[in-house]
C-alpha positions in Angstrom: 118.5 94.1 105.1 114.7 93.9 104.5 112.7 96.3 103.2 110.2 99.1 104.3 107.0 100.8 103.4 107.7 104.4 102.4 104.2 105.8 101.4 100.8 104.5 101.3 98.5 105.8 98.9 94.4 105.4 99.0 91.4 107.0 98.1 89.8 105.9 101.4 90.1 108.5 104.4 89.1 105.2 106.7 92.6 103.5 106.1 94.6 106.3 107.3 96.2 105.2 110.7 99.0 108.3 111.0 102.4 107.6 111.9 104.8 106.0 109.8 104.3 105.8 106.7 103.3 108.8 104.9 99.8 108.5 103.7 97.9 110.3 100.9 94.6 110.3 100.4 94.1 111.0 96.6 90.6 110.1 95.2 91.1 110.2 91.4 92.6 107.2 90.5 94.4 108.9 87.3 96.1 111.2 89.7 96.9 108.3 92.2 98.5 106.2 89.1 100.5 109.5 88.5 101.4 110.2 91.4 102.6 106.9 92.6 104.5 106.6 89.5 106.7 110.0 89.9 107.1 108.9 93.5 108.3 105.8 92.9 111.2 107.2 90.5 112.5 110.1 93.1 112.6 107.7 95.9 113.9 104.4 93.9 111.2 102.2 95.5 109.3 99.6 94.1 105.3 100.0 93.7 102.6 97.5 94.4 99.4 97.7 94.2 97.1 96.1 96.9 93.6 93.8 96.1 91.7 96.7 97.6 93.3 99.1 94.7 95.7 101.0 97.1 99.2 101.3 96.3 102.5 101.0 98.6 105.9 102.0 97.8 108.4 99.9 99.1 112.2 100.1 99.3 115.4 98.5 100.7 116.1 99.3 104.6 119.2 101.3 104.7 
């Protein structure tokens, strides 16, 4: 089946390329963590923090 990226969260608007997945620009780190946690629960997705500090929500491709 595989996985797919549902949401990408970044503080840097230069990393937004458009298209799929949904990309959220949230500059406040606390707000990023709260948002990604809530979205992860709601979408039943895994949360991964990248080395650059950005987050991705990943779920099984159904």
